[in-house]
PDB file as gemmi writes it, atoms N, CA and C in Angstrom:
CRYST1    1.000    1.000    1.000  90.00  90.00  90.00 P 1                      
ATOM      1  N   MET A   1    -122.312 -84.062  59.401  1.00  0.00           N  
ATOM      2  CA  MET A   1    -122.420 -84.254  60.834  1.00  0.00           C  
ATOM      3  C   MET A   1    -121.049 -84.036  61.468  1.00  0.00           C  
ATOM      4  N   THR A   2    -121.005 -83.227  62.503  1.00  0.00           N  
ATOM      5  CA  THR A   2    -119.765 -82.914  63.195  1.00  0.00           C  
ATOM      6  C   THR A   2    -119.416 -84.016  64.176  1.00  0.00           C  
ATOM      7  N   LYS A   3    -118.147 -84.396  64.181  1.00  0.00           N  
ATOM      8  CA  LYS A   3    -117.650 -85.382  65.147  1.00  0.00           C  
ATOM      9  C   LYS A   3    -116.466 -84.765  65.878  1.00  0.00           C  
ATOM     10  N   TYR A   4    -116.284 -85.160  67.119  1.00  0.00           N  
ATOM     11  CA  TYR A   4    -115.243 -84.591  67.958  1.00  0.00           C  
ATOM     12  C   TYR A   4    -114.296 -85.690  68.429  1.00  0.00           C  
ATOM     13  N   ILE A   5    -113.017 -85.332  68.534  1.00  0.00           N  
ATOM     14  CA  ILE A   5    -112.009 -86.216  69.122  1.00  0.00           C  
ATOM     15  C   ILE A   5    -111.358 -85.430  70.250  1.00  0.00           C  
ATOM     16  N   PHE A   6    -111.374 -85.991  71.449  1.00  0.00           N  
ATOM     17  CA  PHE A   6    -110.775 -85.326  72.603  1.00  0.00           C  
ATOM     18  C   PHE A   6    -109.468 -86.013  72.955  1.00  0.00           C  
ATOM     19  N   ILE A   7    -108.414 -85.222  73.107  1.00  0.00           N  
ATOM     20  CA  ILE A   7    -107.108 -85.718  73.530  1.00  0.00           C  
ATOM     21  C   ILE A   7    -106.875 -85.162  74.933  1.00  0.00           C  
ATOM     22  N   THR A   8    -106.679 -86.029  75.902  1.00  0.00           N  
ATOM     23  CA  THR A   8    -106.488 -85.590  77.278  1.00  0.00           C  
ATOM     24  C   THR A   8    -105.124 -86.025  77.789  1.00  0.00           C  
ATOM     25  N   GLY A   9    -104.703 -85.387  78.864  1.00  0.00           N  
ATOM     26  CA  GLY A   9    -103.429 -85.746  79.484  1.00  0.00           C  
ATOM     27  C   GLY A   9    -103.063 -84.718  80.532  1.00  0.00           C  
ATOM     28  N   GLY A  10    -101.960 -84.953  81.168  1.00  0.00           N  
ATOM     29  CA  GLY A  10    -101.497 -84.053  82.212  1.00  0.00           C  
ATOM     30  C   GLY A  10    -100.912 -82.768  81.664  1.00  0.00           C  
ATOM     31  N   VAL A  11    -100.613 -81.859  82.560  1.00  0.00           N  
ATOM     32  CA  VAL A  11    -100.074 -80.546  82.190  1.00  0.00           C  
ATOM     33  C   VAL A  11     -98.706 -80.691  81.515  1.00  0.00           C  
ATOM     34  N   MET A  12     -97.895 -81.612  81.972  1.00  0.00           N  
ATOM     35  CA  MET A  12     -96.534 -81.748  81.459  1.00  0.00           C  
ATOM     36  C   MET A  12     -96.494 -82.332  80.041  1.00  0.00           C  
ATOM     37  N   SER A  13     -97.581 -82.905  79.588  1.00  0.00           N  
ATOM     38  CA  SER A  13     -97.550 -83.546  78.276  1.00  0.00           C  
ATOM     39  C   SER A  13     -98.156 -82.656  77.197  1.00  0.00           C  
ATOM     40  N   GLY A  14     -98.105 -81.350  77.377  1.00  0.00           N  
ATOM     41  CA  GLY A  14     -98.694 -80.420  76.412  1.00  0.00           C  
ATOM     42  C   GLY A  14     -98.091 -80.536  75.030  1.00  0.00           C  
ATOM     43  N   ILE A  15     -96.774 -80.687  74.945  1.00  0.00           N  
ATOM     44  CA  ILE A  15     -96.118 -80.812  73.636  1.00  0.00           C  
ATOM     45  C   ILE A  15     -96.503 -82.126  72.982  1.00  0.00           C  
ATOM     46  N   GLY A  16     -96.550 -83.185  73.742  1.00  0.00           N  
ATOM     47  CA  GLY A  16     -96.931 -84.487  73.205  1.00  0.00           C  
ATOM     48  C   GLY A  16     -98.360 -84.498  72.685  1.00  0.00           C  
ATOM     49  N   LYS A  17     -99.255 -83.823  73.401  1.00  0.00           N  
ATOM     50  CA  LYS A  17    -100.643 -83.734  72.946  1.00  0.00           C  
ATOM     51  C   LYS A  17    -100.721 -82.947  71.651  1.00  0.00           C  
ATOM     52  N   GLY A  18     -99.958 -81.877  71.540  1.00  0.00           N  
ATOM     53  CA  GLY A  18     -99.963 -81.069  70.318  1.00  0.00           C  
ATOM     54  C   GLY A  18     -99.488 -81.857  69.117  1.00  0.00           C  
ATOM     55  N   VAL A  19     -98.420 -82.618  69.280  1.00  0.00           N  
ATOM     56  CA  VAL A  19     -97.897 -83.439  68.192  1.00  0.00           C  
ATOM     57  C   VAL A  19     -98.911 -84.519  67.814  1.00  0.00           C  
ATOM     58  N   THR A  20     -99.547 -85.119  68.809  1.00  0.00           N  
ATOM     59  CA  THR A  20    -100.547 -86.163  68.547  1.00  0.00           C  
ATOM     60  C   THR A  20    -101.738 -85.596  67.782  1.00  0.00           C  
ATOM     61  N   VAL A  21    -102.248 -84.455  68.221  1.00  0.00           N  
ATOM     62  CA  VAL A  21    -103.397 -83.836  67.559  1.00  0.00           C  
ATOM     63  C   VAL A  21    -103.044 -83.442  66.129  1.00  0.00           C  
ATOM     64  N   ALA A  22    -101.871 -82.862  65.928  1.00  0.00           N  
ATOM     65  CA  ALA A  22    -101.467 -82.459  64.588  1.00  0.00           C  
ATOM     66  C   ALA A  22    -101.349 -83.664  63.657  1.00  0.00           C  
ATOM     67  N   SER A  23    -100.824 -84.772  64.161  1.00  0.00           N  
ATOM     68  CA  SER A  23    -100.683 -85.978  63.350  1.00  0.00           C  
ATOM     69  C   SER A  23    -102.039 -86.573  62.980  1.00  0.00           C  
ATOM     70  N   ILE A  24    -102.936 -86.649  63.952  1.00  0.00           N  
ATOM     71  CA  ILE A  24    -104.277 -87.183  63.684  1.00  0.00           C  
ATOM     72  C   ILE A  24    -105.015 -86.274  62.695  1.00  0.00           C  
ATOM     73  N   ALA A  25    -104.899 -84.961  62.887  1.00  0.00           N  
ATOM     74  CA  ALA A  25    -105.566 -84.014  61.985  1.00  0.00           C  
ATOM     75  C   ALA A  25    -105.051 -84.165  60.558  1.00  0.00           C  
ATOM     76  N   LYS A  26    -103.757 -84.333  60.393  1.00  0.00           N  
ATOM     77  CA  LYS A  26    -103.183 -84.478  59.054  1.00  0.00           C  
ATOM     78  C   LYS A  26    -103.665 -85.762  58.395  1.00  0.00           C  
ATOM     79  N   LEU A  27    -103.785 -86.838  59.146  1.00  0.00           N  
ATOM     80  CA  LEU A  27    -104.310 -88.085  58.595  1.00  0.00           C  
ATOM     81  C   LEU A  27    -105.749 -87.909  58.113  1.00  0.00           C  
ATOM     82  N   PHE A  28    -106.561 -87.200  58.895  1.00  0.00           N  
ATOM     83  CA  PHE A  28    -107.937 -86.947  58.470  1.00  0.00           C  
ATOM     84  C   PHE A  28    -107.989 -86.051  57.233  1.00  0.00           C  
ATOM     85  N   GLN A  29    -107.104 -85.063  57.156  1.00  0.00           N  
ATOM     86  CA  GLN A  29    -107.063 -84.201  55.981  1.00  0.00           C  
ATOM     87  C   GLN A  29    -106.691 -84.988  54.726  1.00  0.00           C  
ATOM     88  N   PHE A  30    -105.759 -85.920  54.854  1.00  0.00           N  
ATOM     89  CA  PHE A  30    -105.386 -86.753  53.710  1.00  0.00           C  
ATOM     90  C   PHE A  30    -106.573 -87.573  53.211  1.00  0.00           C  
ATOM     91  N   ARG A  31    -107.513 -87.875  54.099  1.00  0.00           N  
ATOM     92  CA  ARG A  31    -108.695 -88.658  53.728  1.00  0.00           C  
ATOM     93  C   ARG A  31    -109.855 -87.787  53.258  1.00  0.00           C  
ATOM     94  N   GLY A  32    -109.629 -86.469  53.191  1.00  0.00           N  
ATOM     95  CA  GLY A  32    -110.633 -85.573  52.638  1.00  0.00           C  
ATOM     96  C   GLY A  32    -111.545 -84.894  53.643  1.00  0.00           C  
ATOM     97  N   PHE A  33    -111.257 -85.028  54.918  1.00  0.00           N  
ATOM     98  CA  PHE A  33    -112.085 -84.392  55.947  1.00  0.00           C  
ATOM     99  C   PHE A  33    -111.598 -82.973  56.204  1.00  0.00           C  
ATOM    100  N   SER A  34    -112.517 -82.119  56.616  1.00  0.00           N  
ATOM    101  CA  SER A  34    -112.162 -80.782  57.060  1.00  0.00           C  
ATOM    102  C   SER A  34    -111.871 -80.852  58.558  1.00  0.00           C  
ATOM    103  N   VAL A  35    -110.748 -80.301  58.985  1.00  0.00           N  
ATOM    104  CA  VAL A  35    -110.310 -80.438  60.377  1.00  0.00           C  
ATOM    105  C   VAL A  35    -110.038 -79.068  60.975  1.00  0.00           C  
ATOM    106  N   ASP A  36    -110.532 -78.824  62.188  1.00  0.00           N  
ATOM    107  CA  ASP A  36    -110.219 -77.639  62.978  1.00  0.00           C  
ATOM    108  C   ASP A  36    -109.736 -78.099  64.347  1.00  0.00           C  
ATOM    109  N   ALA A  37    -108.584 -77.619  64.772  1.00  0.00           N  
ATOM    110  CA  ALA A  37    -108.073 -77.960  66.098  1.00  0.00           C  
ATOM    111  C   ALA A  37    -108.404 -76.807  67.048  1.00  0.00           C  
ATOM    112  N   ILE A  38    -108.964 -77.141  68.192  1.00  0.00           N  
ATOM    113  CA  ILE A  38    -109.317 -76.148  69.192  1.00  0.00           C  
ATOM    114  C   ILE A  38    -108.665 -76.540  70.512  1.00  0.00           C  
ATOM    115  N   LYS A  39    -107.904 -75.620  71.089  1.00  0.00           N  
ATOM    116  CA  LYS A  39    -107.274 -75.889  72.370  1.00  0.00           C  
ATOM    117  C   LYS A  39    -108.123 -75.259  73.471  1.00  0.00           C  
ATOM    118  N   ILE A  40    -108.488 -76.052  74.449  1.00  0.00           N  
ATOM    119  CA  ILE A  40    -109.305 -75.569  75.563  1.00  0.00           C  
ATOM    120  C   ILE A  40    -108.541 -75.825  76.860  1.00  0.00           C  
ATOM    121  N   ASP A  41    -108.190 -74.760  77.556  1.00  0.00           N  
ATOM    122  CA  ASP A  41    -107.486 -74.872  78.834  1.00  0.00           C  
ATOM    123  C   ASP A  41    -108.424 -74.476  79.965  1.00  0.00           C  
ATOM    124  N   PRO A  42    -108.408 -75.235  81.050  1.00  0.00           N  
ATOM    125  CA  PRO A  42    -109.252 -74.869  82.197  1.00  0.00           C  
ATOM    126  C   PRO A  42    -108.719 -73.646  82.928  1.00  0.00           C  
TER     127      PRO A  42                                                      
END                                                                             
């Protein structure tokens, strides 16, 4: 079953969001999950 995690924030926090997503993804990978990060810009 696919689950989604959404990280939101303002335009100026793009680098912070990237670091946060990468850290969360790595934690999930260490636990054996398959992770794909998708960036969606309006």
